[in-house]
All heavy atoms as TSV, in Angstrom:
chain	resi	resn	atom	element	x	y	z
A	1	MET	N	N	91.146	96.311	106.896
A	1	MET	CA	C	90.234	95.221	107.160
A	1	MET	C	C	90.257	94.902	108.648
A	1	MET	O	O	91.282	95.020	109.287
A	1	MET	CB	C	90.631	93.993	106.355
A	1	MET	CG	C	90.607	94.252	104.866
A	1	MET	SD	S	90.844	92.790	103.892
A	1	MET	CE	C	89.278	92.027	104.071
A	2	ARG	N	N	89.141	94.472	109.154
A	2	ARG	CA	C	89.049	94.136	110.557
A	2	ARG	C	C	89.842	92.862	110.836
A	2	ARG	O	O	89.978	91.999	109.990
A	2	ARG	CB	C	87.589	93.959	110.925
A	2	ARG	CG	C	86.819	95.267	110.756
A	2	ARG	CD	C	85.367	95.053	110.727
A	2	ARG	NE	N	84.887	94.638	112.031
A	2	ARG	CZ	C	83.611	94.579	112.335
A	2	ARG	NH1	N	82.712	94.902	111.442
A	2	ARG	NH2	N	83.223	94.204	113.516
A	3	ARG	N	N	90.356	92.746	112.021
A	3	ARG	CA	C	91.207	91.607	112.393
A	3	ARG	C	C	90.569	90.260	112.066
A	3	ARG	O	O	91.230	89.377	111.549
A	3	ARG	CB	C	91.542	91.668	113.870
A	3	ARG	CG	C	92.433	92.817	114.177
A	3	ARG	CD	C	93.821	92.329	114.491
A	3	ARG	NE	N	94.674	93.484	114.657
A	3	ARG	CZ	C	95.739	93.698	113.929
A	3	ARG	NH1	N	96.107	92.871	113.008
A	3	ARG	NH2	N	96.471	94.775	114.113
A	4	GLU	N	N	89.298	90.100	112.380
A	4	GLU	CA	C	88.670	88.801	112.148
A	4	GLU	C	C	88.474	88.511	110.658
A	4	GLU	O	O	88.113	87.417	110.285
A	4	GLU	CB	C	87.351	88.678	112.914
A	4	GLU	CG	C	86.267	89.633	112.463
A	4	GLU	CD	C	86.246	90.941	113.254
A	4	GLU	OE1	O	87.285	91.378	113.767
A	4	GLU	OE2	O	85.166	91.527	113.357
A	5	HIS	N	N	88.752	89.481	109.826
A	5	HIS	CA	C	88.598	89.296	108.382
A	5	HIS	C	C	89.898	89.566	107.641
A	5	HIS	O	O	89.892	90.070	106.536
A	5	HIS	CB	C	87.488	90.206	107.852
A	5	HIS	CG	C	86.160	89.855	108.411
A	5	HIS	ND1	N	85.459	88.753	108.014
A	5	HIS	CD2	C	85.418	90.432	109.382
A	5	HIS	CE1	C	84.333	88.680	108.693
A	5	HIS	NE2	N	84.288	89.686	109.528
A	6	GLY	N	N	91.033	89.254	108.243
A	6	GLY	CA	C	92.281	89.327	107.514
A	6	GLY	C	C	93.247	90.385	107.983
A	6	GLY	O	O	94.245	90.616	107.341
A	7	GLY	N	N	93.002	91.047	109.076
A	7	GLY	CA	C	93.955	92.016	109.594
A	7	GLY	C	C	93.706	93.422	109.104
A	7	GLY	O	O	92.654	93.753	108.577
A	8	SER	N	N	94.717	94.249	109.277
A	8	SER	CA	C	94.618	95.655	108.900
A	8	SER	C	C	94.773	95.824	107.386
A	8	SER	O	O	95.160	94.888	106.680
A	8	SER	CB	C	95.713	96.455	109.608
A	8	SER	OG	O	96.983	96.100	109.073
A	9	MET	N	N	94.498	97.021	106.922
A	9	MET	CA	C	94.704	97.311	105.500
A	9	MET	C	C	96.169	97.132	105.119
A	9	MET	O	O	96.482	96.633	104.042
A	9	MET	CB	C	94.225	98.732	105.171
A	9	MET	CG	C	92.721	98.903	105.273
A	9	MET	SD	S	91.803	97.830	104.153
A	9	MET	CE	C	92.255	98.530	102.589
A	10	LEU	N	N	97.065	97.539	106.005
A	10	LEU	CA	C	98.497	97.374	105.755
A	10	LEU	C	C	98.837	95.898	105.589
A	10	LEU	O	O	99.527	95.508	104.642
A	10	LEU	CB	C	99.310	97.993	106.897
A	10	LEU	CG	C	100.825	97.847	106.800
A	10	LEU	CD1	C	101.367	98.543	105.558
A	10	LEU	CD2	C	101.482	98.406	108.050
A	11	GLU	N	N	98.333	95.070	106.494
A	11	GLU	CA	C	98.592	93.635	106.417
A	11	GLU	C	C	97.976	93.024	105.160
A	11	GLU	O	O	98.579	92.159	104.518
A	11	GLU	CB	C	98.060	92.934	107.669
A	11	GLU	CG	C	98.822	93.306	108.927
A	11	GLU	CD	C	98.113	92.886	110.199
A	11	GLU	OE1	O	96.865	92.793	110.203
A	11	GLU	OE2	O	98.816	92.664	111.186
A	12	ALA	N	N	96.787	93.490	104.798
A	12	ALA	CA	C	96.140	92.985	103.589
A	12	ALA	C	C	96.968	93.336	102.349
A	12	ALA	O	O	97.148	92.506	101.456
A	12	ALA	CB	C	94.732	93.550	103.464
A	13	GLY	N	N	97.484	94.563	102.297
A	13	GLY	CA	C	98.316	94.972	101.173
A	13	GLY	C	C	99.602	94.174	101.081
A	13	GLY	O	O	100.031	93.772	99.995
A	14	GLN	N	N	100.201	93.907	102.222
A	14	GLN	CA	C	101.428	93.107	102.245
A	14	GLN	C	C	101.155	91.676	101.789
A	14	GLN	O	O	101.919	91.111	101.009
A	14	GLN	CB	C	102.035	93.120	103.654
A	14	GLN	CG	C	102.586	94.467	104.038
A	14	GLN	CD	C	102.936	94.571	105.515
A	14	GLN	OE1	O	102.474	93.778	106.338
A	14	GLN	NE2	N	103.750	95.557	105.858
A	15	ALA	N	N	100.059	91.098	102.262
A	15	ALA	CA	C	99.688	89.739	101.859
A	15	ALA	C	C	99.396	89.683	100.364
A	15	ALA	O	O	99.773	88.722	99.687
A	15	ALA	CB	C	98.474	89.262	102.658
A	16	LEU	N	N	98.783	90.728	99.828
A	16	LEU	CA	C	98.496	90.798	98.399
A	16	LEU	C	C	99.798	90.822	97.599
A	16	LEU	O	O	99.956	90.078	96.636
A	16	LEU	CB	C	97.650	92.039	98.097
A	16	LEU	CG	C	97.245	92.267	96.651
A	16	LEU	CD1	C	96.330	91.156	96.163
A	16	LEU	CD2	C	96.554	93.609	96.510
A	17	ARG	N	N	100.739	91.657	98.021
A	17	ARG	CA	C	102.016	91.742	97.314
A	17	ARG	C	C	102.826	90.456	97.403
A	17	ARG	O	O	103.560	90.118	96.489
A	17	ARG	CB	C	102.826	92.928	97.826
A	17	ARG	CG	C	102.277	94.267	97.334
A	17	ARG	CD	C	103.177	95.429	97.706
A	17	ARG	NE	N	103.172	95.714	99.132
A	17	ARG	CZ	C	102.198	96.363	99.769
A	17	ARG	NH1	N	101.148	96.790	99.097
A	17	ARG	NH2	N	102.279	96.595	101.062
A	18	ARG	N	N	102.694	89.725	98.501
A	18	ARG	CA	C	103.413	88.448	98.661
A	18	ARG	C	C	102.707	87.306	97.931
A	18	ARG	O	O	103.229	86.203	97.873
A	18	ARG	CB	C	103.533	88.097	100.150
A	18	ARG	CG	C	104.515	88.956	100.903
A	18	ARG	CD	C	104.781	88.404	102.296
A	18	ARG	NE	N	103.572	88.278	103.104
A	18	ARG	CZ	C	103.179	89.155	104.028
A	18	ARG	NH1	N	103.910	90.232	104.274
A	18	ARG	NH2	N	102.073	88.952	104.710
A	19	GLY	N	N	101.529	87.559	97.413
A	19	GLY	CA	C	100.789	86.530	96.695
A	19	GLY	C	C	100.043	85.571	97.604
A	19	GLY	O	O	99.601	84.514	97.166
A	20	GLU	N	N	99.870	85.934	98.871
A	20	GLU	CA	C	99.177	85.076	99.823
A	20	GLU	C	C	97.665	85.186	99.704
A	20	GLU	O	O	96.942	84.323	100.203
A	20	GLU	CB	C	99.597	85.439	101.252
A	20	GLU	CG	C	101.076	85.205	101.507
A	20	GLU	CD	C	101.542	85.749	102.842
A	20	GLU	OE1	O	100.735	86.367	103.564
A	20	GLU	OE2	O	102.727	85.572	103.153
A	21	VAL	N	N	97.208	86.237	99.070
A	21	VAL	CA	C	95.783	86.474	98.872
A	21	VAL	C	C	95.623	87.218	97.555
A	21	VAL	O	O	96.533	87.919	97.117
A	21	VAL	CB	C	95.197	87.277	100.071
A	21	VAL	CG1	C	95.754	88.668	100.118
A	21	VAL	CG2	C	93.694	87.299	100.046
A	22	THR	N	N	94.478	87.045	96.900
A	22	THR	CA	C	94.234	87.753	95.645
A	22	THR	C	C	93.358	88.969	95.906
A	22	THR	O	O	92.706	89.065	96.944
A	22	THR	CB	C	93.519	86.846	94.624
A	22	THR	OG1	O	92.204	86.555	95.107
A	22	THR	CG2	C	94.289	85.560	94.380
A	23	SER	N	N	93.331	89.864	94.946
A	23	SER	CA	C	92.464	91.037	95.077
A	23	SER	C	C	90.998	90.624	95.117
A	23	SER	O	O	90.192	91.254	95.796
A	23	SER	CB	C	92.729	92.019	93.935
A	23	SER	OG	O	92.501	91.394	92.681
A	24	VAL	N	N	90.669	89.548	94.423
A	24	VAL	CA	C	89.291	89.048	94.439
A	24	VAL	C	C	88.929	88.576	95.848
A	24	VAL	O	O	87.846	88.882	96.357
A	24	VAL	CB	C	89.103	87.909	93.412
A	24	VAL	CG1	C	87.744	87.247	93.569
A	24	VAL	CG2	C	89.275	88.432	91.992
A	25	GLU	N	N	89.845	87.845	96.497
A	25	GLU	CA	C	89.581	87.372	97.861
A	25	GLU	C	C	89.418	88.538	98.831
A	25	GLU	O	O	88.526	88.529	99.683
A	25	GLU	CB	C	90.709	86.457	98.326
A	25	GLU	CG	C	90.751	85.124	97.594
A	25	GLU	CD	C	92.000	84.330	97.884
A	25	GLU	OE1	O	93.093	84.919	97.978
A	25	GLU	OE2	O	91.875	83.107	98.037
A	26	LEU	N	N	90.274	89.537	98.702
A	26	LEU	CA	C	90.163	90.709	99.573
A	26	LEU	C	C	88.839	91.430	99.358
A	26	LEU	O	O	88.190	91.859	100.319
A	26	LEU	CB	C	91.330	91.669	99.334
A	26	LEU	CG	C	92.694	91.207	99.836
A	26	LEU	CD1	C	93.767	92.205	99.428
A	26	LEU	CD2	C	92.686	91.002	101.333
A	27	THR	N	N	88.427	91.542	98.099
A	27	THR	CA	C	87.151	92.195	97.787
A	27	THR	C	C	85.985	91.410	98.359
A	27	THR	O	O	85.065	91.985	98.954
A	27	THR	CB	C	86.993	92.358	96.262
A	27	THR	OG1	O	88.086	93.131	95.766
A	27	THR	CG2	C	85.676	93.019	95.908
A	28	GLU	N	N	86.026	90.091	98.209
A	28	GLU	CA	C	84.952	89.253	98.744
A	28	GLU	C	C	84.867	89.370	100.263
A	28	GLU	O	O	83.777	89.436	100.828
A	28	GLU	CB	C	85.155	87.801	98.324
A	28	GLU	CG	C	84.876	87.572	96.847
A	28	GLU	CD	C	85.266	86.188	96.351
A	28	GLU	OE1	O	85.990	85.459	97.066
A	28	GLU	OE2	O	84.841	85.841	95.241
A	29	ARG	N	N	86.025	89.419	100.926
A	29	ARG	CA	C	86.033	89.574	102.384
A	29	ARG	C	C	85.435	90.917	102.786
A	29	ARG	O	O	84.640	90.996	103.722
A	29	ARG	CB	C	87.456	89.478	102.923
A	29	ARG	CG	C	88.046	88.102	102.838
A	29	ARG	CD	C	89.468	88.125	103.361
A	29	ARG	NE	N	90.153	86.880	103.070
A	29	ARG	CZ	C	91.409	86.654	103.362
A	29	ARG	NH1	N	92.134	87.579	103.972
A	29	ARG	NH2	N	91.974	85.504	103.074
A	30	ALA	N	N	85.823	91.965	102.078
A	30	ALA	CA	C	85.307	93.297	102.395
A	30	ALA	C	C	83.800	93.363	102.171
A	30	ALA	O	O	83.068	93.951	102.967
A	30	ALA	CB	C	86.019	94.353	101.548
A	31	LEU	N	N	83.319	92.748	101.092
A	31	LEU	CA	C	81.884	92.742	100.815
A	31	LEU	C	C	81.124	91.940	101.868
A	31	LEU	O	O	80.017	92.312	102.256
A	31	LEU	CB	C	81.614	92.193	99.416
A	31	LEU	CG	C	82.048	93.091	98.265
A	31	LEU	CD1	C	81.897	92.353	96.933
A	31	LEU	CD2	C	81.273	94.390	98.261
A	32	ALA	N	N	81.729	90.844	102.343
A	32	ALA	CA	C	81.087	90.044	103.388
A	32	ALA	C	C	80.950	90.855	104.671
A	32	ALA	O	O	79.913	90.810	105.334
A	32	ALA	CB	C	81.889	88.771	103.640
A	33	VAL	N	N	81.980	91.610	104.999
A	33	VAL	CA	C	81.933	92.453	106.197
A	33	VAL	C	C	80.872	93.533	106.016
A	33	VAL	O	O	80.043	93.755	106.891
A	33	VAL	CB	C	83.312	93.096	106.483
A	33	VAL	CG1	C	83.201	94.152	107.567
A	33	VAL	CG2	C	84.316	92.029	106.875
A	34	ALA	N	N	80.886	94.187	104.874
A	34	ALA	CA	C	79.923	95.263	104.619
A	34	ALA	C	C	78.495	94.729	104.614
A	34	ALA	O	O	77.584	95.364	105.143
A	34	ALA	CB	C	80.238	95.949	103.292
A	35	GLY	N	N	78.299	93.560	104.050
A	35	GLY	CA	C	76.969	92.971	104.007
A	35	GLY	C	C	76.464	92.572	105.376
A	35	GLY	O	O	75.266	92.575	105.632
A	36	GLY	N	N	77.381	92.253	106.266
A	36	GLY	CA	C	77.001	91.844	107.605
A	36	GLY	C	C	76.715	92.991	108.540
A	36	GLY	O	O	76.270	92.782	109.666
A	37	LEU	N	N	76.950	94.205	108.108
A	37	LEU	CA	C	76.725	95.341	108.988
A	37	LEU	C	C	75.250	95.637	109.195
A	37	LEU	O	O	74.855	96.116	110.243
A	37	LEU	CB	C	77.437	96.583	108.446
A	37	LEU	CG	C	78.958	96.510	108.404
A	37	LEU	CD1	C	79.524	97.781	107.784
A	37	LEU	CD2	C	79.535	96.286	109.786
A	38	GLY	N	N	74.451	95.396	108.162
A	38	GLY	CA	C	73.022	95.594	108.279
A	38	GLY	C	C	72.591	97.033	108.486
A	38	GLY	O	O	71.553	97.288	109.085
A	39	VAL	N	N	73.372	97.961	108.003
A	39	VAL	CA	C	73.051	99.376	108.171
A	39	VAL	C	C	72.566	99.940	106.838
A	39	VAL	O	O	73.254	99.838	105.837
A	39	VAL	CB	C	74.291	100.163	108.653
A	39	VAL	CG1	C	73.985	101.643	108.734
A	39	VAL	CG2	C	74.771	99.639	109.982
A	40	ASP	N	N	71.395	100.513	106.833
A	40	ASP	CA	C	70.877	101.151	105.623
A	40	ASP	C	C	71.376	102.586	105.613
A	40	ASP	O	O	71.063	103.376	106.504
A	40	ASP	CB	C	69.356	101.125	105.616
A	40	ASP	CG	C	68.767	101.704	104.342
A	40	ASP	OD1	O	69.536	102.133	103.458
A	40	ASP	OD2	O	67.540	101.737	104.233
A	41	ARG	N	N	72.151	102.919	104.615
A	41	ARG	CA	C	72.745	104.242	104.545
A	41	ARG	C	C	71.981	105.179	103.610
A	41	ARG	O	O	72.478	106.205	103.208
A	41	ARG	CB	C	74.197	104.143	104.122
A	41	ARG	CG	C	74.999	103.286	105.067
A	41	ARG	CD	C	76.454	103.598	105.002
A	41	ARG	NE	N	77.236	102.697	105.805
A	41	ARG	CZ	C	77.485	102.849	107.099
A	41	ARG	NH1	N	77.000	103.878	107.736
A	41	ARG	NH2	N	78.215	101.980	107.759
A	42	GLY	N	N	70.792	104.801	103.228
A	42	GLY	CA	C	69.960	105.691	102.435
A	42	GLY	C	C	69.902	105.340	100.963
A	42	GLY	O	O	70.455	104.341	100.527
A	43	PRO	N	N	69.257	106.178	100.166
A	43	PRO	CA	C	68.991	105.866	98.765
A	43	PRO	C	C	70.222	105.829	97.865
A	43	PRO	O	O	70.164	105.261	96.789
A	43	PRO	CB	C	68.033	106.975	98.328
A	43	PRO	CG	C	68.298	108.092	99.274
A	43	PRO	CD	C	68.684	107.451	100.571
A	44	VAL	N	N	71.336	106.387	98.290
A	44	VAL	CA	C	72.525	106.360	97.440
A	44	VAL	C	C	73.562	105.345	97.929
A	44	VAL	O	O	74.690	105.332	97.467
A	44	VAL	CB	C	73.175	107.764	97.310
A	44	VAL	CG1	C	72.263	108.712	96.577
A	44	VAL	CG2	C	73.568	108.305	98.653
A	45	GLN	N	N	73.171	104.471	98.850
A	45	GLN	CA	C	74.077	103.453	99.352
A	45	GLN	C	C	74.585	102.597	98.199
A	45	GLN	O	O	73.819	102.112	97.387
A	45	GLN	CB	C	73.364	102.558	100.361
A	45	GLN	CG	C	74.266	101.481	100.919
A	45	GLN	CD	C	73.603	100.699	102.041
A	45	GLN	OE1	O	72.617	101.144	102.605
A	45	GLN	NE2	N	74.133	99.561	102.358
A	46	GLY	N	N	75.893	102.433	98.133
A	46	GLY	CA	C	76.502	101.595	97.116
A	46	GLY	C	C	76.835	102.310	95.818
A	46	GLY	O	O	77.481	101.741	94.948
A	47	ILE	N	N	76.427	103.538	95.670
A	47	ILE	CA	C	76.739	104.276	94.457
A	47	ILE	C	C	78.107	104.936	94.641
A	47	ILE	O	O	78.300	105.711	95.572
A	47	ILE	CB	C	75.666	105.340	94.145
A	47	ILE	CG1	C	74.317	104.653	93.902
A	47	ILE	CG2	C	76.077	106.198	92.945
A	47	ILE	CD1	C	73.173	105.603	93.705
A	48	PRO	N	N	79.069	104.605	93.767
A	48	PRO	CA	C	80.402	105.193	93.924
A	48	PRO	C	C	80.383	106.704	93.702
A	48	PRO	O	O	79.608	107.219	92.906
A	48	PRO	CB	C	81.232	104.517	92.837
A	48	PRO	CG	C	80.329	103.659	92.057
A	48	PRO	CD	C	78.954	103.731	92.640
A	49	LEU	N	N	81.230	107.389	94.426
A	49	LEU	CA	C	81.345	108.823	94.214
A	49	LEU	C	C	82.796	109.241	94.399
A	49	LEU	O	O	83.552	108.598	95.110
A	49	LEU	CB	C	80.439	109.603	95.178
A	49	LEU	CG	C	80.734	109.422	96.657
A	49	LEU	CD1	C	81.166	110.748	97.245
A	49	LEU	CD2	C	79.489	108.932	97.350
A	50	GLY	N	N	83.183	110.303	93.743
A	50	GLY	CA	C	84.550	110.799	93.819
A	50	GLY	C	C	84.737	111.726	94.995
A	50	GLY	O	O	84.510	112.928	94.863
A	51	VAL	N	N	85.144	111.198	96.127
A	51	VAL	CA	C	85.305	112.014	97.325
A	51	VAL	C	C	86.335	113.109	97.084
A	51	VAL	O	O	86.162	114.245	97.518
A	51	VAL	CB	C	85.711	111.140	98.534
A	51	VAL	CG1	C	86.052	111.993	99.736
A	51	VAL	CG2	C	84.595	110.168	98.861
A	52	LYS	N	N	87.410	112.787	96.376
A	52	LYS	CA	C	88.452	113.775	96.133
A	52	LYS	C	C	87.885	115.048	95.509
A	52	LYS	O	O	88.314	116.149	95.824
A	52	LYS	CB	C	89.521	113.192	95.216
A	52	LYS	CG	C	90.673	114.146	94.953
A	52	LYS	CD	C	91.651	113.557	93.981
A	52	LYS	CE	C	91.224	113.945	92.606
A	52	LYS	NZ	N	92.158	113.635	91.558
A	53	ASP	N	N	86.916	114.886	94.644
A	53	ASP	CA	C	86.342	116.035	93.953
A	53	ASP	C	C	85.301	116.770	94.784
A	53	ASP	O	O	84.859	117.843	94.410
A	53	ASP	CB	C	85.706	115.589	92.636
A	53	ASP	CG	C	86.729	114.994	91.686
A	53	ASP	OD1	O	87.896	115.417	91.758
A	53	ASP	OD2	O	86.369	114.100	90.910
A	54	LEU	N	N	84.906	116.203	95.916
A	54	LEU	CA	C	83.840	116.793	96.708
A	54	LEU	C	C	84.313	117.456	97.999
A	54	LEU	O	O	83.559	118.186	98.615
A	54	LEU	CB	C	82.801	115.727	97.062
A	54	LEU	CG	C	82.113	115.077	95.865
A	54	LEU	CD1	C	81.189	113.974	96.343
A	54	LEU	CD2	C	81.340	116.092	95.054
A	55	ILE	N	N	85.547	117.187	98.402
A	55	ILE	CA	C	86.015	117.750	99.660
A	55	ILE	C	C	86.752	119.064	99.423
A	55	ILE	O	O	87.359	119.268	98.386
A	55	ILE	CB	C	86.919	116.765	100.436
A	55	ILE	CG1	C	88.153	116.395	99.611
A	55	ILE	CG2	C	86.152	115.526	100.835
A	55	ILE	CD1	C	89.176	115.578	100.365
A	56	ALA	N	N	86.683	119.933	100.378
A	56	ALA	CA	C	87.355	121.226	100.281
A	56	ALA	C	C	88.809	121.065	100.723
A	56	ALA	O	O	89.094	120.412	101.720
A	56	ALA	CB	C	86.657	122.245	101.159
A	57	VAL	N	N	89.709	121.656	99.970
A	57	VAL	CA	C	91.129	121.655	100.330
A	57	VAL	C	C	91.628	123.093	100.290
A	57	VAL	O	O	91.055	123.955	99.628
A	57	VAL	CB	C	91.977	120.776	99.389
A	57	VAL	CG1	C	91.584	119.311	99.506
A	57	VAL	CG2	C	91.843	121.216	97.950
A	58	ALA	N	N	92.705	123.331	100.998
A	58	ALA	CA	C	93.284	124.673	101.023
A	58	ALA	C	C	93.725	125.070	99.625
A	58	ALA	O	O	94.245	124.256	98.867
A	58	ALA	CB	C	94.454	124.713	101.984
A	59	GLU	N	N	93.515	126.315	99.286
A	59	GLU	CA	C	93.907	126.791	97.970
A	59	GLU	C	C	95.409	126.587	97.770
A	59	GLU	O	O	96.214	126.861	98.654
A	59	GLU	CB	C	93.579	128.275	97.832
A	59	GLU	CG	C	93.812	128.783	96.413
A	59	GLU	CD	C	93.334	130.214	96.232
A	59	GLU	OE1	O	92.407	130.628	96.952
A	59	GLU	OE2	O	93.891	130.886	95.374
A	60	GLY	N	N	95.747	126.086	96.612
A	60	GLY	CA	C	97.149	125.843	96.293
A	60	GLY	C	C	97.668	124.498	96.759
A	60	GLY	O	O	98.771	124.105	96.404
A	61	ARG	N	N	96.871	123.768	97.516
A	61	ARG	CA	C	97.310	122.455	97.999
A	61	ARG	C	C	97.149	121.443	96.865
A	61	ARG	O	O	96.105	121.333	96.247
A	61	ARG	CB	C	96.504	122.024	99.197
A	61	ARG	CG	C	96.972	120.688	99.699
A	61	ARG	CD	C	96.370	120.350	101.011
A	61	ARG	NE	N	96.881	119.061	101.407
A	61	ARG	CZ	C	96.827	118.593	102.608
A	61	ARG	NH1	N	96.281	119.332	103.544
A	61	ARG	NH2	N	97.292	117.424	102.901
A	62	ARG	N	N	98.196	120.719	96.617
A	62	ARG	CA	C	98.199	119.735	95.556
A	62	ARG	C	C	97.401	118.509	95.978
A	62	ARG	O	O	97.620	117.959	97.050
A	62	ARG	CB	C	99.643	119.353	95.255
A	62	ARG	CG	C	99.817	118.554	94.027
A	62	ARG	CD	C	101.290	118.370	93.763
A	62	ARG	NE	N	101.422	117.387	92.713
A	62	ARG	CZ	C	102.523	117.172	92.049
A	62	ARG	NH1	N	103.594	117.867	92.339
A	62	ARG	NH2	N	102.571	116.264	91.127
A	63	VAL	N	N	96.482	118.056	95.126
A	63	VAL	CA	C	95.648	116.894	95.465
A	63	VAL	C	C	95.915	115.707	94.549
A	63	VAL	O	O	95.277	114.684	94.658
A	63	VAL	CB	C	94.149	117.250	95.454
A	63	VAL	CG1	C	93.821	118.227	96.562
A	63	VAL	CG2	C	93.737	117.802	94.107
A	64	THR	N	N	96.838	115.852	93.625
A	64	THR	CA	C	97.232	114.750	92.765
A	64	THR	C	C	98.748	114.614	92.830
A	64	THR	O	O	99.450	115.507	93.290
A	64	THR	CB	C	96.817	114.990	91.298
A	64	THR	OG1	O	97.412	116.193	90.834
A	64	THR	CG2	C	95.307	115.074	91.174
A	65	ARG	N	N	99.232	113.521	92.337
A	65	ARG	CA	C	100.680	113.301	92.363
A	65	ARG	C	C	101.376	113.951	91.211
A	65	ARG	O	O	100.970	114.195	90.203
A	65	ARG	CB	C	100.995	111.800	92.334
A	65	ARG	CG	C	100.557	111.164	93.611
A	65	ARG	CD	C	100.950	109.734	93.615
A	65	ARG	NE	N	100.516	109.203	94.893
A	65	ARG	CZ	C	100.978	108.111	95.409
A	65	ARG	NH1	N	101.860	107.410	94.788
A	65	ARG	NH2	N	100.532	107.682	96.551
């Protein structure tokens, strides 16, 4: 997350674990930032997609835990 909206992702995760912020609050902050960008990314903007399944990885490289 950007500094003006709650710090870095690391800081946001730490605050979440300490109970200083909820996942709902973090989501709302992220949506507010995204909504304020004003960038049209095309007809599939906002449609979730599985990036893991779409990127090329070296053969034999483990992509799951």
